[in-house]
N, C-alpha and C positions, 0 to 999 in steps of 0.2 A: 259216069266218070267224075262228076262233081262230088258225089257221095264218097267215092274212093279217095279223092283228093282231100276232102274234109277229114276222113278217118286217118289219112296219112298225117295231116297236121295235128290231129289229136294225139297220135303216137309220138310225134316230134315234141309236143308240149310235155308229155310224160318223160321223155328222155332228158329234156332240158331241166325239168324240175328235179329229177333224180340226180342230175349232174351237180346240182348245188350241194348235195351231200358229199360227193367226191371232192369238190372244191373246199368245202368246210373242213374235211379231214386234212387236206393240205394246209389250209389256213391255220388250223390248230397247231400245226408244227412250224408255223412262221414262214412257210414257203410262199413267195409271191411271184417275183420276176422270173426266176429260172423255171419254176413250175409252169407259168404261163408260156414262157418261151418254148419249152419242150412240147407242150400240148398243141400250141399253134403251129409249130414247125411240122410236127407229126401229122396234124390235120391237113396241112398244105400238101404233104406227100400222099396222103390218102386221096385227096381231090385231084392231084396232078394227072393220074392216068385218064380220068374222065375228061380233063381239060385237053389232053393230047388227042384223045379220040374225037372230041368235038372240033378241035382246031388243029389238024394234023401238021400244018406248016408252023404252028406256034408263033406266028408273026403278031407282035403286039406293038401298036402304034404309040407315038409319043404322048398323045392325049390320054390314051388308056393307062399308060405307065404313070402319068401325073396323077390321075384320079385314083389309081390303085394305091399310090403312096399316101394320098390324103385319107383314103378310106382305112388303110392299114394303120395310119397314125391315130385316127379316131378310135379304132378298135383297141389299139395299145392303151390309150388313156382310159377308155371305158373299162376294159378288162383289168387294168391295174387297180383302179379305184374299187372295182367289184371284189377282186381277190384280197386287197388290203382290208376292205370292210369285213370280209368273212373271217379274218383273224379275230375280230372283236364282236361279231354278231352271229346270230343263228342262221341256218340255211333257210328257214321259213321267212324270217325278216328280210333276208337278202332277196329272196324270190319275189316277195310282194313289193318291196321298194323298187326293185329293178323293173317290174312291170309298169311302173309309172312313166316309162319312156313313151308308151302309147298315148298318154295324156299330154306329155310335154311336147310332142311333135307339133301340134297346132301353135303353141307359143313360139317355137323355133321358126316356123313358117311366117308367123306374124312379125317377129323381130327382124328376121333376115330377109324376107321376101315381100313384106307388107301384105301378106295374105291374111286378111282379118278373120279371126276365128268366130264361129257362131256362138250365140248365147249358151247353147247346150255345151259346147266345148269349154267355155269359160267356167260354167257351173261344174263341169267334170273336174277341172283343175282345182277349184276350191274344195270340192268334195274329196279329191285325192289327197290334198294337203291335210285335211282333217283326219283322214284315215291314217296317213303316215304319222301324224302326231300321236294318235292313239296307239298305234303299233309300236312306234319307237320309244315314246316317253311314258307309255302306260297311263296317259291322262294327266301326267304331271309336267310342269314346265322345265323339262330337261330332255336332252337328246343324247343317246349313246353315240360314241365316236364312230363305231362301225356302221350304224344306220345313216349317219351324215355322209360317210364315204360312199355308201351305196347310192344315196340320193344324187351325189355329184356324178357318180358313174352313170346313173340313169339319164342325166342330161346329155352325156356324151354318146350314149346309145341312141338317144333321140336325134342328135346331130348326124350320127352315122346313117340312120334310117332315111333322113331327109337327103343326105348326099347320094345314097343309092337311088332314091326315087327321082332326084333331079338330074343326075349326071351319069350314074353307072348303067342305067337302063339302055343307053345307046351302044353299049359294048357287049360282047359275048360273055354270058353270065358265069360260066364255070371257070374259064381262065381268069376272069376278074376275081372270082372268089378265091382261087388258089393264090393269086398274086397278093391280095390284101392279107390273107392268112400268113403268108411268108413274111411280108413286111412287118406285121404285128409281132410274129415270133422273133425275128431278128432284133427288133427294138427291145423286146423283153430280155433277150439274151445279153444284149449290150449293157443294159442297166444292171441285170442280175449278176453279171460277172464282177461288177464293182461293189454291190451292196448286199447280195445274198450269200449264204453259206453253202458252198457246193455239196459238202458232205450231208447236210440236212436235206437239201433238195433231191439227193439221190437215194433217200431212204425208201424202203420197200412200200409203205403205204402211199407215199407221194408218187412213186412210179406207177402203181396200180391206178391211182387217180388220174395221172397223165394219160395213160393208155385209154381208160374208159372215156374221159372227156374228149380226147382227141379223135378217137375212132367213131364214137357214137354221137356225142353232143355237137362236135364241130364238123367232122368229115361227113359222116353218113347223114346227119340231120340237115345240114346246110344243103347237101346235094338233093335230098328228098324234098326239101322246101322249094328249091328251084323248080322241080317238076310239079309239085302240088299247086303252086301259085299260078301256074299256067292254066289250071282247070277250075279255079274257084275265085270268086271276087276278093279283092283286097280286104274289104271290111269283114268278110267271113274269116279270112286268114288271121287278121289281127285279133279278132274276138276269140278264136279257138286257141291261138298261140298264147293269149293272155292267161290261159289255164295253167301255164307253167308255174305261176305263183302258187296256185292251189296244190299242185303236185310237189312243189319244193317243201311246203309246210307239212304235207302228209309224209313225205320221205324223211324229213328231219325228225318227225315224231316216231315213225316206225323203226328207223335205222339208227338214229342217234339219241333217241329218248328226249328230244327237245320238247318243252312245254310252253304253252302260251296262256297268259292270264285271260280272264273273261273280257276285259277291256281291250286286250290285244286282238282277240278273236273278232270283236266288233270292228276294230280297225281294219283287219283283213277283209271283212265283208264290205266295209265302206270303200276300200281301195278297189276291190273287184267290181263293185257297182259303178264306180267312177270310170273304170276301164270300159265296161259294157256301154255306159252312156256315151262315152267319147266316140264309140263306133256306131251308135244307134241310128244316126241319120243316114249314113251310107248303107247300113244293113237293111233298114226299112225301105229305102229308095229302090234297092235291088229287088226286094220282095214285090213292090208295086209294079216294077217293070216286067216281072215274070208272070204276072196275072193276065 
């Protein structure tokens, strides 16, 4: 069962990596908020039947509603920065910089909950920073606007992961997922109606990107992730899902013709090494427990 769960997570990382290409297509057309609003609302509708099946009464307490609103708000900010970044950077860059959320989680826990990170976690943060510099600036003292936006987004993805781990685990997972997706979608629609161009947001390439990312990247992948993480350790899950960055770079190269300089490839390798190191302690501990 664990092997099946790990293979499922590997498949999810492929979906999320390829979704960066769809988001990049929408980003090239300048679509941010209405695009995100459409895909998150559609994803909520995809997940809703599973939520109804899991919780037939659909009774949601006040505490769950409060945390769904907070989780949806963090999703809104994180996805907004990510999509804005994709207007100015490549799918590969976005994937690798977004993967830094795995490394940023220990820092969030340290600042917010006084959970002191290990020396290995701190080294991973420094290593990831070096990799992000090489990837974003190409080894020069400058950073592209899109990559900076992706980095800010990664911080909010880290905050979202911590919130789910600290508070959302006490609630039924699928209804919580549907709720946070709906909140995120409504917030995007609210902002998008004021700042986006509806005609541009409804163009054919953007609509295709909406359907692909909503059904596969958000709806199906999030639902599969809920099942898979019941059968595999969290450290395994984080490590496998971090492969999203690799698949986003490959998909950008194959489908969009995006290219990376040698120094940027080195930056990708350094970021990936940092992500692996950040999970190494928990991964090796599980291995020892199974012997």
